[in-house]
C-alpha positions in Angstrom: 129.5 165.6 73.0 128.2 165.2 69.5 130.9 166.5 67.1 128.3 166.9 64.3 126.4 169.5 66.3 128.5 172.6 65.4 128.4 171.8 61.8 124.6 171.2 61.8 124.1 174.5 63.7 126.2 176.3 61.1 124.2 174.7 58.3 120.9 175.6 59.9 122.0 179.2 60.4 123.3 179.4 56.8 120.1 177.9 55.4 117.9 180.5 57.2 120.0 183.4 55.8 120.1 181.8 52.3 116.3 181.3 52.3 115.8 185.0 53.2 118.2 186.2 50.5 116.7 183.9 47.9 113.1 184.9 48.7 113.9 188.6 48.7 115.8 188.3 45.4 113.0 186.2 43.9 110.4 188.8 44.9 112.6 191.5 43.3 113.0 189.5 40.1 116.8 189.6 40.7 117.7 185.9 40.7 120.1 186.4 37.8 121.9 189.2 39.7 122.0 187.0 42.8 123.7 184.3 40.8 126.3 186.8 39.6 126.8 188.1 43.1 127.4 184.6 44.4 130.1 184.1 41.7 131.8 187.3 42.7 131.6 186.7 46.4 132.8 183.1 46.1 135.7 184.2 43.9 136.7 186.8 46.4 136.6 184.3 49.2 138.8 181.9 47.3 141.3 184.5 46.3 141.6 186.6 49.5 143.0 185.2 52.7 142.2 188.5 54.4 138.5 188.2 53.5 138.4 184.6 54.7 140.1 185.8 57.9 137.5 188.6 58.3 134.5 186.3 58.2 136.1 183.7 60.5 138.2 185.5 63.0 136.6 186.4 66.4 139.3 189.1 66.8 137.3 191.7 64.9 134.5 193.5 66.7 131.0 193.4 65.3 131.3 197.0 64.1 134.6 196.4 62.4 133.3 193.3 60.7 130.1 195.1 59.6 132.0 198.1 58.2 134.5 195.9 56.4 132.1 193.5 54.8 129.8 196.3 53.7 132.7 198.1 52.1 133.8 194.9 50.4 130.3 194.2 49.2 130.0 197.8 47.8 133.3 197.5 46.1 132.2 194.2 44.5 128.9 195.9 43.5 126.8 193.2 45.2 123.0 193.8 45.3 121.6 195.8 48.1 119.8 192.7 49.4 122.9 190.6 49.7 124.9 193.6 51.1 122.3 194.2 53.8 122.2 190.6 54.8 126.0 190.4 55.0 125.9 193.5 57.3 123.2 191.9 59.4 125.3 188.7 59.6 128.2 190.7 60.8 126.1 192.4 63.5 125.0 188.9 64.7 128.5 187.4 64.5 127.3 185.0 61.8 129.7 185.8 58.9 131.5 182.5 59.4 128.5 180.7 57.7 128.9 182.7 54.4 130.4 179.7 52.5 127.5 177.5 53.6 125.1 180.2 52.7 126.6 180.5 49.2 126.3 176.7 48.7 122.6 176.7 49.9 121.8 179.7 47.6 123.4 177.9 44.6 121.3 174.8 45.4 118.1 177.0 45.6 118.9 178.7 42.3 119.6 175.4 40.6 116.3 174.0 41.8 114.5 177.1 40.7 116.0 176.7 37.2 115.6 172.9 37.0 119.3 172.4 37.1 121.5 169.8 38.8 124.8 170.9 40.4 127.9 169.0 39.3 131.0 169.6 41.4 134.0 169.0 39.1 137.6 169.0 40.4 140.3 168.9 37.7 144.1 169.2 37.7 143.9 172.2 35.3 141.0 174.6 34.6 138.7 173.2 32.0 138.4 175.1 28.8 134.9 176.5 27.8 134.6 173.7 25.2 135.6 171.0 27.6 133.1 172.3 30.2 130.3 172.4 27.7 131.0 168.8 26.5 131.2 167.6 30.0 127.9 169.4 30.9 126.2 167.9 27.8 127.5 164.3 28.6 126.4 164.6 32.3 123.0 166.0 31.3 122.4 163.0 29.0 123.3 160.6 31.9 121.3 162.5 34.6 118.4 163.6 32.5 118.5 167.2 33.7 120.3 170.5 32.9 123.7 170.5 34.5 125.4 173.5 36.3 129.1 172.9 36.7 131.0 174.2 39.8 134.6 173.8 38.8 137.6 173.6 41.2 141.2 173.1 40.4 143.4 170.7 42.4 146.8 170.2 40.8 147.5 167.2 43.1 145.1 165.2 40.9 147.9 165.2 38.3 145.3 164.6 35.6 141.7 163.4 35.1 138.6 164.6 36.9 136.6 164.0 40.0 132.9 164.6 39.4 130.2 164.6 42.0 126.6 164.8 41.0 124.2 164.4 43.9 125.3 161.3 45.8 127.2 159.9 42.8 130.9 160.4 42.4 133.1 159.6 39.4 136.9 159.6 40.0 139.1 159.3 36.9 142.0 161.2 38.4 145.5 159.9 38.0 146.1 160.4 41.7 143.3 157.9 42.6 144.5 155.4 40.0 148.1 155.6 41.4 146.7 155.1 44.9 144.7 152.1 43.7 147.8 150.7 42.0 149.8 151.2 45.2 147.2 149.4 47.2 147.1 146.5 44.7 150.9 146.2 44.9 150.8 146.1 48.7 148.1 143.3 48.6 150.3 141.2 46.2 153.2 141.0 48.6 
């Protein structure tokens, strides 16, 4: 059995839904609204264990999932396009791919705008000034406009982990301590 198969199936499903949402939003001239909708939906998924449970749990019936996700989407004032696709995904038992779909949609939006995504993990949330300086520095290195996706991980203690495309820069104190610990083990 190939263990990568379920992940690739999920990715493929998510990409098809993302493409549909992107194309419909583009035709409607609503890419900026789609970007805002993605921020809202992703924040809700990060903050609500109940919402994450709703999209992942097989316990809920199709009808219950559809009613719940549409109610949540209406409450968040998501666009009709995204709301309808989420409802369709619930009917087809495909809500579990929503996080993958969000990632794919962000990539499509970035490509459309000529941006490069930079995933930044920090011990504390970056201030607006810090994020702008980091974005400017990365833009100079990469040669493209940078869109920062920020995540907070307090276990880093300090510093940043930055991923741009296939490149990763890890200046976190956590990784420096791990490197020091490995060096000390080798010295014995």
